[in-house]
Structure formats: structure tokens, C-alpha cells
N, C-alpha and C positions, 0 to 999 in steps of 0.2 A: 296512515302515512303513505303517500305514493313515492315512486322511485326518485322524484326530484328532491324529496325531503330527507332522503337517507344520507347519513354521513359518508364522506368519501373514504375509500379504503386507504389505510395508512401505506405509505411508501415502504415496500418490503425489500429488505436488504439481505442477501445471502452472505453470511459471515463465515468464512472458512474455519473449520475446527482448529482450536489451538489450546495450549495448556492453561492460559490465563485470559479468559474471555470477558471478564467483568468490565474492564475499562472500554473495550470496544462496544459492548452492549450499551453502556451508559452514554458514550459519545454519540452513537447512532440515535438513541432515544432522545437525547437532548436536542439534536438537530431536527427532530420531527419524523424520524424513520422508525420502522419496526424490524428489529434484528431477527434473523432466522438462521440457525446453524444446520445446514444439510449434513446428512450422515454418509460418510465415505462407504461405498459399497451398497448402499440402499437407495440413495437419491442420485440417479444418473445425471450427468452434467447437462444434457439437453433438457431434461425435465426441470432441473433447478432454474435454468435461464428462461424457460417458458413461464415460470411462476414468479421469479424475482424481478424487481425493477432496477437492481444494481448489485454489484459484486464487490465485497470488501475482502481483500487478501490480507491475512493477519501475520503476526510474527511467529517465531518458533525456531526450531533447530535447522540444521544446514540442508541445503539442496544437494541431492546426490550428484557428485561431480561427473559421474558417467553420463549424465544428461547433457553435459557440455564438453564431452570428450576428454576428460581429465582423470588421472588417478587420484584417489583420495589422499588428502593431506593427513598428517598424523593427528591433527586436531579435529578431524571430521566427526561430527555428532549427528547421526541420521535422525530425520524427522519420523513421526509416527508412520507405521506401515501403510503404504498406499497413498500417503498424502501428496507426495511430489507429483505423481502421475495424475491424480485427481485434480489438483489445483492447476496444473498446466492445461489439462483438458478444459477446465472451466474458463480460464482466462482467454484461451484461444477462441473458444466459442463466443465468449462475451465480446471480444474485439470484432469478430466477424459479424456479429449481430448488432453492434453499436450499443451494447448494454454498458452503462457507465461503470468504470472500474476505479477503485481507490486501493492502492497497494502500499502496504506499510512494512518496513524493515525486511524480513524474509520475503514478504509479499512483493516488494520491489525486485528482489533477486529472482523470484519465480517469474515475474513479468518479463524480466530481461532474458532469462533462459528460454522462456516460451517463444520469445521473438528471435531466437537464434544467437543470443549473446552468451558471454562467458563470465565467470566470477573469479575474483581474487579469493582464494580459500582461507587465507589467514593473514590479515593485515599486519600484525606485529612481526611475523617472520618473513613476509614477502615484500613489505614496503618500508621505506625509510621515512619515518614520521615521528613527530613529537606530540601529535594530537591524540587525545585519549578517546578512542572509539568504543571502549568497553567500560564506560562509566558506571556509576552506581545505578541501581534500579529506580523505578518510579519517575518522578518529574524533576530529578536533579539535573540542572543544566551542565553540559559537558564542554561544548565548544560552539563556535559560530559557524554558520553556513552562509555563503554568498549566493543570493538568489538572482537569477537572470531577469533584468527589468523587462516588463511586458509579457512575461510568461503567465500561464494560467495560475501557477503556484504563486507568483508575485501578487496577483490580484486577490488571492485568498488570505494573505497574511496581513495582519494589523501590526504595525510597528511605528514608533515615533518618527523615524527618519523618512518613512513613506516608501522606501525602497532599499535595496542592498542587503546587508547582513542581518541575520536573526540568530539568536541563541537557541540551541536545541539540546535535548537529552541524547544519549547515544549508548546503545546496548547491542553491539554487533562486532564480529571479528571477520565477517566476510563482506564483500562489496562488489559492485560491478567492475569488470575488467573491460572486455570488448562489449561495446554497446549493441543491443539488439536492433534488428532491422526496423526502421520506422520510428524508433524512439529518439527523443531529443533531450539533451541534458538541460536541466533548469536550476540546479543548485550544486555547489561543491563545498567541501570543507577546505580549510586553509592549506592542507597538504595535497589538494587536488582530488581526493576521494569523491566520487559522485554521490550526492546526497538527495538528488531529485531528478525525476524524468517526467516527460509527458508524451502521449501518443500523438500522431499526426491527425489532421482533419478535425471536424466539428465535434465528434463524440468525446465525452469526458473520459480521459484516461490519465490519471496522475499517480505517481509513485514517489514516496519519500522514504529515506533510510532511517530517519528517527521515529519516535513513537508519539505522535500528536495526541493519541487517545489518552495518554497518561496525564494530560493537562485539562481534562474535562471539568475538574473542580475550579481551576484557576483561569480558564477561558483563553489562554494564549493562542490556541490553535482551533478555536471554535469555527473560524472561517473556512477551514479545510473541510470539515464535516458538513457545514451549512451549504457550501458550494456543491459538494457531492450529492447531498440529498435533493437539492434544487434541480440538479441535472437529472436525477432519477425520476423526480416528479414530472419534469418537462417531457422526458421520453415517454412516460406513461400516457401523457395527454395527447401525444401525436397519433 
């Protein structure tokens, strides 16, 4: 078999380490990618992005408020040691190199902090809202989000009305406060909490506050992962 007959290498996605990786793994594989979890302290960020075709920032515990100039709230639950600095280094390098980025829940918050933004540390105590942002786990729908028409996120979502609101799950007590430099809001909850952002320019950079990976069995958000993997495959061909 000559090199023209060899199967193409699968699109390799660097998936940041998190306590519950199974749904991320399944969602990436379903969309045609090959997930790879780099090891904090062993796989340096430059090496990760030299190898990977895309970066998936996953959910988890809270981003250290010192990284955006705040004292910790009483509800602060730190992430695994070294995770904050590692993910911020990864996403900054990915954006600079135009490596596609998909940021989910905590990942959205990391993306915002890496871009110079700040976070609401605890929605229930800092915001007046009747929206349940800390809903049950898995794929239980919690509230609607209104998606900006014409955004990249809008094009990824399949819904009967063709545009506007979509129902999502919700498992977070933190959220974006001051938006990071260069980011654009693409979705909000009914109380105004930011639920989606995207980066400027042609490179794929999309963040959502909910957990689309939880729906890989029921397919509601397959379009998000399909668009991400397509962008990663396209970048590799360039």
C-alpha cells in the first residue's frame, strides 16, 4: 500500500483533564474526532498544540479568583492543582495559533479570564434571578437561552423555530461578568447571564455555559461538536 492509500489520521482533539470525561470523549468520537487528554505537568502547552488539531476546554470546579483580581467568595471550590494556569496557557496559545477552541461551562469561564475578563463568583448570592443555573445533572433541561441570530453558535443549533431560544441544561454557579477582550456574546439566559461567546475573526472559537456533551445520546447538540470537528479538520488541511 503506498502513501495515497493510507487512511487519513483522525482529527486529534486535546481535551483538558476533568473529573467526568466520559461524555466529552463520546461526543468527540461521535463527531469523528479522536480525544486525547494531555497530562498537566508532563505535556507542555506548546507541545500539546503542536500535536493537536483542536482544543476542548471542559467543565469542573471554580477558576481561581486571584486570576481576575478578586478575593475568593465563600463558595469558592478550587480546581485540581495546576489546572487553571495550564488551561489558560493552552487557550492563549491556541488563540494565537488559530487552533480551533470549544469551551464548555468552566471552559467558557477559563476562556473569558484568559482574554482578560472577570467572573461572577456565585450567581445565587450576587445576582437577582429566578433562573435555576444549578439544575440537576446529566441532560435534564433547566432553562432557555436566547441565541444571537447569525452567530456561529446559531448556525450550529438545530431547533424547530430555526432561530432564537433553545432549552439547555445548567450546572454552574459562576458566570461571565466583564467580557474578555475580543469576545462577543452569542447567547444569554432570561436573566441576562451570558451563556455563549465566540472569538473574533475566521478561527473557530466558541464557548457555551451549558453542557452539550451530556446530550450525545439524544443528539440535541450534535451540531456543536460537528462544527468544531469540521473546523479542526479544515485547519489541518491548510
